[in-house]
N, C-alpha and C positions, 0 to 999 in steps of 0.2 A: 369545809373546803373539799374533803375527800368525797362527800356525798355529791357535791356539785360536779366533781370530775369523774364520778363513777361511770356514767354512760360512755365517756371517751375511753376510759380504761378498759371497759368491757368490749368496746369496738376494736381497740388495738389488740386485745387478747384474742378476739375472734379472727382478725386478720392474720395474726401470728400462727394460730392453729390451722387455719385454712392453707396458708403457705406451706406449713410443715407437712400437711397431708400430701401435697403435691411433691414435696421433696423426698419423703421417705419411701414412696411407692416405686420410684424409678430405679431400674438397675443402672450400673455405671455405663456411661457412654450411650445413653438412650436419647440424648439431646445434642444439639449442634456442637460438634467438636469437643464434647466434655472430656473424652479420653485424652486428647492432646492437652487440654487445660489441666487435668488432674496430674499429668506427668510432671508439671512444674511444681504442684503441691507436694508430690512424692519426692521430687528432687530436693526440695528445701527441707522436708522432714528427714531425709536420709543424710544429706551433707551438711545441713545447718548453714547453708550459704545460698546466694542467688546465682542462677545459671547464666551462662552466655547464651544468647538466642540461637546460636548455631551449634551448641554442644550436641554431639552425636547421640548422647543418652536420651535426649528429649526431642531431637529433630525427627520430624515425621517423614517416613520413607516415601510417601506419595508427593507431598507438597514441598519437601526439602527445607522446611523452616519449622520454627516452634513459636508458640505464643509468648515466649520470653522476650522477644523483641519489643513487644507492646508493654505498657504499664501493667504491673503484676501485683498491685496492692491487695486485691481480694485473695489472691493465691497465697500471699505471705500470711494473711490472717487465717486463711483456711488451713495452712500448714501448722500453725500454732494450735488451732482447735483439733486438727486431725491427730497431731502428736499426743495431745492430752487424751483424746478418745482411744487411741491405740494402747495407751497405758492402762486405761480403765476397762477396756473390752477387747477380747480376742476375735470378735466378729469381723469378717472380711470387709463388710460394708461400713463399719463404725467410723473409720477416718473419712470415708467418702461423704457420709451423711453429715459428719461434723464440718467438713469443708463447705458443704451446701448450706449449713446453718448461717454462714456469713451473709449470704444473699437473703435468707429468710429474715435475718435481723435488718438488713438494709431495706427490704420491702416493708417491714413494720415501721422502721424509722421514716420512710417515705410517707406512709399513712399518717404518722404523727404530724409531719410537716404539712401535709395536705389538709389535715384538720385545721391547723392554725391559719393557713392561707385562706381556706374557705370561710372561716369565721370572720376574718378581717375584710374580705372582699365582697361577700354576698350576704343577703338576708338569711335568716336561720335555715329555712327548709331548702333554699337553693344551695347553701353551704354544705348541707348534708348530701344533696344530689351530686355536687361537684366531687366531694370526697369519695362517694360510692363509684362514680364514673372512673376515677383514677385507680382506686384500690381493687376493683372487681372486674376490670377488663381482663378477659381470659389470657390474652397475649402478654399482659403485664404480670399477671400472676405466674405465668409460665417462666418468665425470665428470672423471677425471684426464687425458683425452685431447683436450679442446678448450678454448676460451677461456671461462671462467666464474669465478664466485666460490664455487661449491660445494666445489671442491677445497680451497681454503684454509680453508674452514669446517670440513671434516673434519680437516684437519691441526691446526687450533687446538684442536679438541675433544680430539684425541689428546694434545696437549701439555698441556692443562689437566689431563686425567686423570692423566698422568704426574707432574705437580706435586702432585696430591692424594696419590698413592702415596708420593712422596718425603716429604711431610709426615707420613704414617703411620709411615714408617720412622725419620725423623730428627727429627721434631717441626718446629714452625714456627720456623725461624731466618731470619736476614736473607737468606741466599743463596736459600733456597727461596721466600721472599716476593718477591724481585726477579724470579726466574724466573717465578713465577705472574703477576706484574704484566705481564711481557713477553708471556706466553701469552694473557692476557686482552686485551691490546692488539691482538694479531693477530686474536683473535676479534671484537673490536669493529670492526675494519676489514675483516671478511670479509663475512658475510651475516646478515641479521637473524634468520633461523630458527635460528641457532646461539647466540643470546643467552641461551638457557636455561642454558648452561654458566656464564655470568657470574653469573646469579642463584644457581645451585647452588654456585658457588665461595664466595659470601657465606655460604650456609648451612653449608657444610662447614668453612670457616675459623672462623666464630664458634662453631659447635657443637663442633668438635674441641678448641678451646682452653677453652671454658667448661665442657664436660661430660666430656671424656675424659682430660684431662691430670691429673698428680698433684695439682697445685694447681688446684682447681676455681674457677670464677667469677673467673678472672684477667682482669678488665676492662682493667687497665693494659697487659698484654701484648697483648691483642686490639686495643686502640686504637692503640698505638704501631706495631705491625706492619701494622695495617689502613691507617694513614696512609701508611706506606712503600709499600704496594701501590698505593694511590690516586695517590701522587705519580708512580710509574713509569708508570701508565696515562695520567695527564694529560700527562706529558712525551712519550710515544710516540704518543698519539692526539689530543691536544688540538687540534693544528693542523687536523685534518680537521673536527671538529665546530665549532670557532670559525669556520672558513672557511664552512661551511654556514650558521651563524647570521648571518654577514654577508651572504652571497649571497641567502639565502632568508628574510630578515627574521625571524630568530629560530627558524626551523624547523631545528634542528640535525641532525635525521635526514633531512631532505629529503623525507619521505614525503607530507606534506600538500601541499607545493609540487608534487610530482610529480602528485598527483591533480588539482590545479588546472590544470596544463598539459594533462593528459589530457582534462579537461572542455572546454578551449578548443580544442585542436588535433587530437584524435583523430577518426577516422572516426565518423560519427554513431552507428552501432550499437555502437561500442567505447567510447564515452564512459561513464565510471563510472555516470552517472545512467541510462543506457539499457541497460546490460548485463543480460541476463536471467540471474538467479541462482536457485538453489533457494529462497532466502528470499523473493524476489519472486514466485516461483511458488506460494508458500503451503505448501511442503514442510516437514516436520520434519527435523531432522538425521539421525535414523535412516532416514527415507524416502530421503534423499540417499544414504546408505550403499549401499542396495540398488537404487537406480534404475539402469536400463539405458537410456540415451538411444538414439535410433533407429539411429545408425550404429555404436554400440559393440557389442563382442562380449561384454563382461562388465559387471557392475555397478561402481559407483564404487569400493567398498572392494577388490574383487578386482583392478581395474585399478591401483590404487595399489600393491597387494602385488606384482603381476607386474612393474610398472615399477621398483619398488625392487630386485627381483631382477635385472632387466635388460631395458629396452626402449630402443631406440636411434634414431638419426636425430632427426627431430622428433617423437619418441615414437610413431613409426608403423612401426618395424621390431621386430616381436615375436619372442621365442623361442617355439618350439612349446609349446603349453599344458601338455603332459605334462611337459616339461622344467622349466618354472617350478614345476609342482606338486611335483616331486621336491625342489627347493630348499626349498619351503615345508614339506614333510614333514620334512626334516632339521632345520629350525628348530623345528617343532612338537614333535619328540622332546626337544630341549633345553629347551623351555618346560615340558613335562611333568616333566622332571628337576628343574627349579627348584622346582616345586610340592612335590616330595618333602621339601625342607628349607627351606621358606619362613620358618618361625618362627626357625630357627637363623640364617638369613642376614640377617634384618631386625629381629627383635624381641628385644631383650636387656635392656631397662630393667625396673625394678621392684625387688622386695626379694628378698634371698637369705638362707638360713639358714646359720648356722655352729654346729656342735655341738662342744662341748669336753667332755672327760672329766676329772673330778677325783675324788680319794678324800679322804674326811674322816678324822678321827683314828681312827674306829672301823674304817676300811678299807672302808666302804661306797662304791660307785661312784656319783657324781653326774653326771647329764647336764644340762649347762647349754646352753640354746638361745639364741643371740644373733641377733637380726635386724638386719641392717645394709643400708644403701642400696647398691645395685649401680650401678657406673658404666657409662655408655654405652661400648660397644666401638667404637673408631674405624673398624674395618673394616665394621661394620654401618651406621654413619653414612655411610660411603663408598657402601655398597650403596643406601641410601635416596636419596642425591644422584644416583647413577648412574641409578636408576629414574626420578626426576623429570626429569633431563636427557634421558632417552630418550622420555618421554611428551610433553614440551613441543613438539617439532617436529610431532608428530601433531596436537596441539590447534591449533597455528597453521595447519597445512594445512587442517584441517576448517573453521576460522573463515574462512579466505581463500576456500576453494571454496564455502562456503555463502553468504557475504554479499558477496564482492567480485568474484571471477571463477571460474567453475566449471572447475576443472582437477583431474586425477587423476594428477599427476606424482610418482612415488616419489622422484625426485631431491631434492624438498623435504624428505624425511625423512633424507637422508644424514648430517646432524649426529648422528643417533642411532646411527650405525653402530658406534662403539666400545662404548658400553654395551650395545647389543643383542647383539652377538657375544660380549661378555663374559658376559652372562647365559646365552646359549645354551651356551657352553663350560662354565660353572659347572653347568648342568643335566646335561651329559654326565658331568662329574666325579661328580656326585651319583649318577647311574645306575651308573657304573662301580664306585664305592665300595660300593654296596648290592648289586648283582647280579653283578658280575664279580669273583670272589675272587682269581684268579691274575693276577699282575702282567704276565706275558707276553701274556695275552689282551687286557688293557687296552692295552698298548703297541701291539700289532698292529692293534687296532681303530682307534686314533687314526691310525696310519700309513696304513692302507687308506683311511679317510675323507678324510684330507688329500690323498693322492695322487689319489683320484677327483675331489675338489673342484678341484684344479689342472687335471687333464685336462679336466674339464667346461668350465672357463673358456677353455682353449685351443681346445676344440671350438666354443664359442660364437663365438670370434673367426673361425675358419676357415669355419664352416658357416652362421653367422647374420649376422655383422657384415661381414666382408671381401667376400663376394660382391656387396654393394651398391655397392662402389667399385672393383672390379677391372676 
């Protein structure tokens, strides 16, 4: 058994070490708002309690708020590891690196789940390709290397998708529902741009029970198991939202209160009412997509794409444009491959014909055509939910950039990482099945692409990321 699992163990060990290399080389606050995030870790280590989002000790002098208004589960875990590290070492960076280890672990756990998803949904070499696409995207590696909540959001998305796959295989039983409840709880305590997976889990759960199982419209099963999932979520996450409701006068998400504090304490030009946004400038959303502000090198849409692929530091360390373009080309091929079989992957409802042959007493053959209702296929419902979960983070980013704060950070799209790479891999499988007839050629195509992808990620570390901190 151990020998059989050895390649996977070695792969996960490699991912862990690679992420750790990114984490240990950065000074504090070399990545987006890490200083503000680490203040919460320090507060918990110092006081042994959770802060109010508007506490002056952690409130940023420019923005007038803190990240304590948002879910802080990774910061709590980081404080535990940071406290332990400070007891074992007097080095100034010891608690910082310990706090970063939380996301290194989440990144490795995401790799573990990605392996399982790939093995279940794809053929062997395609499964490896899918796993490599997820684990060695430079932008994804980056979010697992510093203190943030993006990493846990990606992990929770991978866990939720794995629960959906278990439900496809085993049906909705008590064990799967409890696990989904736990995964949704982690998602709820991660980052709001991952909440699309909660919505899609409701769609997939209800749709698969009511439309896809042998006994259709089984409301009794849906309600009983739905209540079980809800109870698990309340038990695991209720403390946070109840606390928010008490502290922020009913604002269980803390978002409205955060905006109020920003309006009161932020620097004048950073107050929500004074921020210049495309909406206030009279632009349309499509105008924003192609707008190139004075200091920018690319328009908004392109900047989002290249920062999703990999932009580092405070989103000011860019990969060479041609390098980012090659990544986008790889993904474009997968998207084209998806278009080849879009009907097969998504649309399966409707009516189907069944033709039966019978002979009458005279020996004449009769053809009897029976039309019967066709059931939804669970896998295609899975694809629809994956597509919706992929699109929602982009919609949220567009809304935020257009009406609240103009940003083009691809890291806000990271919750879509699993479904995006899933569809890219599915596209390559479609291309291989249609145009590459020999199995050996398919195998080596996947192997070469996977190896080049890993080499590229390592090269990004050595030639783009590391030189800024050496």
